[in-house]
KOLSE-31414 format. One record per residue (C-alpha): y, z, x; residue number from 1; residue in three letters. Coordinates in nm, 4 decimals. Each point is the difference from the previous one (the first is absolute). Layout:
residues N
PT, y, z, x, k, r
PT, Y, Z, X, NUM, ALA
...
This chain:
residues 139
PT, y, z, x, k, r
PT, 0.0000, 0.0000, 0.0000, 1, MET
PT, 0.3390, -0.0952, 0.1384, 2, SER
PT, 0.2127, 0.2794, -0.1464, 3, THR
PT, -0.0339, 0.3744, -0.0399, 4, ALA
PT, 0.0684, -0.0354, -0.3718, 5, LEU
PT, -0.2760, -0.2582, -0.0275, 6, GLY
PT, -0.2415, 0.2274, 0.1860, 7, ALA
PT, 0.0969, 0.2942, -0.2216, 8, ALA
PT, -0.0507, -0.2170, -0.3064, 9, GLY
PT, -0.3464, -0.1006, 0.1157, 10, GLU
PT, -0.0882, 0.3629, 0.0681, 11, LEU
PT, 0.1264, 0.1012, -0.3437, 12, ALA
PT, -0.2057, -0.2697, -0.1674, 13, ILE
PT, -0.3136, 0.1058, 0.1896, 14, ARG
PT, 0.0569, 0.3625, -0.1063, 15, SER
PT, 0.0519, -0.1010, -0.3603, 16, LEU
PT, -0.3073, -0.2242, -0.0029, 17, VAL
PT, -0.2114, 0.3013, 0.0938, 18, GLU
PT, 0.1240, 0.1773, -0.3137, 19, ARG
PT, 0.0437, -0.3205, -0.2035, 20, ALA
PT, -0.2981, 0.0422, -0.2309, 21, PRO
PT, 0.1259, 0.3400, -0.1099, 22, LEU
PT, 0.3695, -0.0915, -0.0214, 23, ALA
PT, -0.0873, -0.3321, -0.1605, 24, SER
PT, -0.2180, 0.1595, -0.2670, 25, SER
PT, 0.2781, 0.2469, -0.0815, 26, LEU
PT, 0.2543, -0.2831, -0.0209, 27, ALA
PT, -0.2384, -0.1911, -0.2292, 28, GLN
PT, -0.0334, 0.3068, -0.2251, 29, ALA
PT, 0.3793, 0.0123, -0.0387, 30, PHE
PT, 0.0278, -0.3772, -0.0450, 31, LYS
PT, -0.2643, 0.0065, -0.2744, 32, ALA
PT, 0.2279, 0.2344, -0.1959, 33, LYS
PT, 0.3087, -0.2175, 0.0640, 34, GLY
PT, 0.1549, 0.2009, 0.2840, 35, PHE
PT, 0.0812, -0.0592, 0.3669, 36, THR
PT, -0.0935, 0.2132, 0.2985, 37, LEU
PT, 0.1411, 0.0040, 0.3548, 38, ALA
PT, -0.0892, 0.1920, 0.3151, 39, LEU
PT, 0.3004, 0.2056, 0.1165, 40, VAL
PT, 0.1135, 0.2689, 0.2404, 41, GLY
PT, -0.1910, 0.1336, 0.2969, 42, GLY
PT, -0.3062, -0.2191, -0.0591, 43, PRO
PT, 0.2152, -0.3101, 0.0536, 44, VAL
PT, 0.1197, 0.1402, 0.3335, 45, ARG
PT, -0.3529, 0.1035, 0.0901, 46, ASP
PT, -0.1338, -0.3472, -0.0822, 47, ALA
PT, 0.2604, -0.1535, 0.2321, 48, ILE
PT, -0.1081, 0.2423, 0.2739, 49, LEU
PT, -0.3663, -0.0828, -0.0639, 50, GLY
PT, -0.0959, 0.3489, -0.1095, 51, ARG
PT, -0.0192, -0.0203, -0.3782, 52, LEU
PT, -0.1775, 0.3119, -0.1179, 53, GLY
PT, -0.1684, 0.1048, -0.3189, 54, ASN
PT, 0.3125, 0.1336, -0.1733, 55, ASP
PT, 0.1806, -0.2868, -0.1732, 56, LEU
PT, 0.3284, 0.0085, -0.1922, 57, ASP
PT, 0.0830, -0.2566, -0.2667, 58, PHE
PT, 0.2777, -0.0678, -0.2448, 59, THR
PT, -0.0372, -0.1608, -0.3418, 60, THR
PT, 0.1982, -0.1004, -0.3044, 61, ASN
PT, -0.2521, 0.1814, -0.2221, 62, ALA
PT, 0.1027, 0.3129, -0.1880, 63, HIS
PT, -0.1534, 0.3111, 0.1606, 64, PRO
PT, -0.2272, 0.0514, -0.3016, 65, LEU
PT, -0.1249, -0.3596, 0.0333, 66, GLU
PT, -0.0568, 0.0603, 0.3706, 67, THR
PT, -0.2059, 0.3058, -0.0885, 68, LYS
PT, -0.2166, -0.2028, -0.2404, 69, LYS
PT, -0.0558, -0.2733, 0.2591, 70, ILE
PT, -0.0893, 0.2514, 0.2707, 71, LEU
PT, -0.2371, 0.1819, -0.2350, 72, GLN
PT, -0.1996, -0.3240, -0.0253, 73, GLU
PT, 0.0321, -0.0952, 0.3686, 74, TRP
PT, -0.0234, 0.3267, 0.1944, 75, ALA
PT, -0.2760, 0.2563, 0.0278, 76, GLU
PT, 0.2545, 0.2851, -0.0258, 77, ASN
PT, 0.3645, 0.0095, -0.1052, 78, ILE
PT, 0.2762, 0.2578, -0.0062, 79, TRP
PT, 0.3333, -0.0194, -0.1728, 80, ASP
PT, 0.1876, 0.2976, 0.1438, 81, THR
PT, 0.2873, -0.2369, 0.0919, 82, GLY
PT, 0.0103, -0.1884, -0.3306, 83, ILE
PT, 0.3389, 0.1513, -0.0917, 84, ALA
PT, 0.1353, -0.1884, 0.3019, 85, PHE
PT, -0.1954, -0.3152, -0.0835, 86, GLY
PT, -0.2887, 0.0499, 0.2441, 87, THR
PT, -0.3698, 0.0057, -0.0826, 88, VAL
PT, -0.2637, 0.0289, 0.2723, 89, ALA
PT, -0.3628, -0.0958, 0.0181, 90, GLY
PT, -0.2917, -0.0026, 0.2392, 91, LYS
PT, -0.2676, -0.2651, 0.0320, 92, ARG
PT, -0.2504, 0.0359, 0.2786, 93, GLY
PT, 0.1832, 0.1338, 0.3030, 94, ASP
PT, 0.3342, -0.1506, -0.1034, 95, THR
PT, 0.2788, 0.1846, -0.1798, 96, THR
PT, 0.2697, -0.1958, -0.1818, 97, VAL
PT, 0.3315, 0.1129, -0.1419, 98, GLU
PT, 0.1655, -0.2323, -0.2504, 99, VAL
PT, 0.3645, 0.0569, -0.0950, 100, THR
PT, 0.1913, -0.1752, -0.2745, 101, THR
PT, 0.2656, -0.2109, 0.1711, 102, ILE
PT, 0.2977, 0.0982, -0.2183, 103, ALA
PT, -0.0558, 0.3665, 0.0816, 104, LEU
PT, -0.0643, -0.0731, 0.3697, 105, LYS
PT, 0.3274, -0.1932, 0.0297, 106, VAL
PT, 0.1919, 0.2723, -0.1827, 107, MET
PT, -0.1420, 0.2715, 0.2269, 108, ILE
PT, 0.0791, -0.2040, 0.3140, 109, LEU
PT, 0.3574, -0.0568, -0.1188, 110, ILE
PT, 0.0472, 0.3703, -0.0692, 111, LEU
PT, -0.1498, 0.0897, 0.3369, 112, ALA
PT, 0.2807, -0.1977, 0.1663, 113, ASN
PT, 0.2752, 0.1704, -0.2000, 114, GLN
PT, 0.1942, 0.2968, 0.1287, 115, LYS
PT, -0.1135, 0.2283, -0.2803, 116, LEU
PT, -0.1349, 0.3504, 0.0362, 117, SER
PT, -0.3731, 0.0376, -0.0549, 118, THR
PT, 0.0573, 0.1831, -0.3293, 119, ASP
PT, 0.2309, -0.2770, -0.1214, 120, LYS
PT, -0.2529, -0.2688, 0.1048, 121, GLN
PT, -0.2785, 0.1786, -0.1854, 122, LEU
PT, 0.2121, 0.0260, -0.3145, 123, MET
PT, 0.0911, -0.3704, 0.0148, 124, VAL
PT, -0.3651, -0.0960, 0.0613, 125, ILE
PT, -0.1120, 0.2215, -0.2871, 126, TYR
PT, 0.2495, -0.1549, -0.2449, 127, HIS
PT, -0.0800, -0.3568, 0.1079, 128, VAL
PT, -0.3753, 0.0599, -0.0231, 129, VAL
PT, 0.0305, 0.1566, -0.3460, 130, ILE
PT, 0.2191, -0.2909, -0.1087, 131, SER
PT, -0.2453, -0.2604, 0.1318, 132, LEU
PT, -0.3026, 0.1737, -0.1496, 133, LEU
PT, 0.1784, 0.0285, -0.3347, 134, THR
PT, 0.0875, -0.3716, 0.0068, 135, GLN
PT, -0.3585, -0.0950, 0.0898, 136, TRP
PT, -0.1366, 0.2254, -0.2739, 137, HIS
PT, 0.2272, -0.1614, -0.2588, 138, LEU
PT, -0.1004, -0.3512, 0.1124, 139, ASN
């Protein structure tokens, strides 16, 4: 490969191919229900460094309750302790996945970059989450 970026890209692809059946089957489960799924966060960095592990983070446009339903069918175990923040986790084989609804992920990232106190951030997050969940429930 002629460039470092090209070499990193090849390494990332090799790392992802190793986990492709698992990630691909999860993506297919979301697609079958009309949703998208994307690998995000540390696993993207780790794939570029060629050390993708067995803890994968994804984002989706599915409502957290839809994510829970999909993971209940796909995973051997699930836990929804982070569902109030849009995250549902599951485990299949030796791989753990965390799937976060994108609207909530973006909102949390935006708030994390604001100069608000922690208490103020938590109150804003709480009100936005309640608002989003109420809107989803009504739809």
